[in-house]
N, C-alpha and C positions, 0 to 999 in steps of 0.2 A: 372566488376565494382561489389562492393562489398554493399548490402542495408543495412542499419538501423546498419554499421557500428559503434562501441563506441570505437575506438584504441586509446589509453592515454588518454580518460576520466576517471573521477572517479565518481562513482555511490555509493549512500546509500541508502541500502534496509533495513526500521525495520520489526520487527518481522520475520528476515530470517533466525532462528534456526530451523522453521520448515514449512511444508504445504506450502502455495502460495509463500512466502517471498521466502523459500529456491529454489522452482523452478526460481524464477525471478533472484535470485542472480546468479545461475548456469547459466540461460539465458544472462543476460547480460555480465558474465563474457566470455562467449563462443565468445561473439559478440566482445571483446577486452577490454572492461573496467577493471580497477581497482576496485574492490567492496566492500565496507566496511559492513561487516555482523552484522546489529547493533541488540541487543536482550538483553533483561533483564536476560536472560538465556545464560551465560557466557560461557557454557560447550557446550550446543548446539550453539552457536556462531561460538565457536572453529572449532566444528567438521565439520559443513558446510564450513569453510573457507578452512579445512584441504581437503574435498572432492573437492573442486575447486580446489585445488593447484595440487590433483593427477591428473585431466585432463589436466594439462600445463597452467591453467589460473592462474590472482591474486587474492587473498583475502586476508583481516585480518579481525579479530572480532573486534567488540566495544562493550563494556557493557552501557547500558542505559536505562534508567527508563523514559519514553517518557511522562509521568505525571507529571515531574520534569521538571523545567523549565533551573535549574542550570546544573541538569544532561545533558539534551540535548544540550546546550553551552559547556558544556565539550568534548561531544561527537563528537562536529563540529570541535571544536579546535582540538582535535586529528587527525581528517583527515585531516585536512588542513597541519598541522603538519607533517603530514606523506607523503601526496602527492602533497599539495600546491595548491589543486583546488577542486571544487565540481560542477559538471557538471549536475547530476542528483538526485534528490531525489525521492525515492518511497515511500510514506507513507502507510505501508501494515498493520503494528500492530494493534490488533483489538481483542477485545473479543465478545461473545456471549451474555453475559450476563445470570441471573437466567430465566430460560423459567417457566414463569407463568402471569395469569392475570394482568390489573393493579392493583385492589382491594388487589391483595398477594405481591405485591410488596414494599421492602421498602427503605427509603430515602437512606438509603447507598447502593441499587441494584443501585439508579438511579445515583449517585454519581460516582460509580465506572465505569460505563459504558460509561457515559458522559468525565471523566478524561482520558480514553485510547482512543476511539474511534474519538472524536472530539477535546478536549483540544491538544492530544499529536499531533494531526496534525497540529493546530495552532503553538503550540512549536516549531516544525521541521521546518515549512515553514517561521517564524518568524526568526528563527535562522540561517539560508542559503539564505534569497534573498535578504539581504544587499550586500552577496558576489557576488552571480549572477547578481545584477545589477552593480556592480561593472566592471564587465567583461563582460556585457551585451551578456550572454547567460544563457540559463539554461533551464533544463527540470524537472516538478514537477507533478509526478503522485501520485492521491491518489486512494488508493481503498475502493471503496463503495459497495454498495449491491443493488442488485434488490428490496430488502425491504424498502431501503429509497426512493423509488419510489413508490412503492404498499403496503405497510406495511403487516408485518405478524402477525396475531394474537399470541398474549401471548408471543411478542418481541417488546414491547413498545419501551422500552428504546434503544434498537439496531436499530429500523426502525427509529426512531426520529434520533440518533444522524449520521446514514448513509445519511438520508437526509439532514442532517446538511453540511457533507463533501461533496456533491453535491454542494450545494448552497454556500459553502466556494470557493470553487474550480471555480466556474463561477465569484464570486468575484472579487478573487485575480487574474484569468487570465485577467480579464478587466483593474485593476491597473497597470499592467507590459508589455502589449499588445505590446507595440511600443519599450519595451527594449531587444528583443532578447529571451524572456521567455517564454515558452509555460507550461501552465496547465490546465490538463486533468485530469479527473477521470474514473475507471473502476468500471460496476457495475455488478458484478457476482451473478449468480443464486446460488442454493446451490451446493458447491464444496466439493467432499470427502478428508476431511481434518479432522485433530484433533480437532479442534473446533466443530466438530458435536458430541462431547462426553460431551457436553454443554447442547445438546439438548433432547428431547423426538423422541422415533421414531414416534410418531404419527407426528408430527412437521417435522421431516424430509419427512415423506410420503407425507404431505401436499404440503410443497416446490416442490417435486421432482414430485409429479403429476400435476403441473401446468407447465411446462416446455414441449412444444411438443415433443422434442428429447425424451424423458421419461427416460433420465438418470443424474446422476449427472455429472458436469465438472468435469476435473482435472484440478490440478495446472499447469500444462506445456501448457493447452490450455489459462490460463489466464495471464501467463507469456509471451505468443506470443503476445498477445495484447497490455501488457505494453511495452515491446520490441520497436516496432513502436513508441509508445507515448514517449518514451525515448531518441528516436533518433532523429540526426540533419536533418531526412527527415520528421519528424514532424514540419514544418517550419510555416504551414500555417493553423494548427489546433491549437485551443486554447480555453480553456471556455466548453470543450465538457464531456459528460458523454456517454462514450463508453459501451453499453452493450456486455458481454459475458452470455447469459443467456438461450442458446439453443433453444430461438425463443420466450421464457416466456414475453420478455418486448414487448410493441405495441406502443410505443412513449419514 
């Protein structure tokens, strides 16, 4: 018996050209899913899709701007035209935003992080939910952050958007709870990816020192949690926020 098997399913993973998204794409593909590697970075998405193919699994790149509703609708249409189904959506794409206290943040800083981290999740969920409701099956996993629960200083925009993702997830989960669709989120603590390039060493140290394991997580560790939530085995779990925080989270 194979647990968390995704054979025959199609998964979309956003922000999959690097980091956590790349690890998720590889993990779901190894479980049998055909993976749409969705990212603004066309070359990066193609590279990941090719690396998945080398391992014998199936993936293809999709160029998308998650802040643009029309772009998201086109991407979803391309996936459906290619595979005829969307079983799994992983909203992973996100940005850290500018590291600065509130009084140094600009309106443009705020608008940019809201557009990617929160509105992007809204766009993709809205684009696939009709298809999932028609088929009476779906798994949506939204990547939030421990910052959405606890708040990190000098990251007001990031913390606010990730809190929004958690609330959005719980609300949508209740809306479709009787339709075979499970909607959950994952809240990682600091993970060693390129997004850390947007932060200062002091911020990274602040986050790491609050992790009882005293280390950063790896993309593969987050992908393992996502894999369960994206699988048919996740059949009585919805509206939840799964922490992957090395013990930092206490609720």
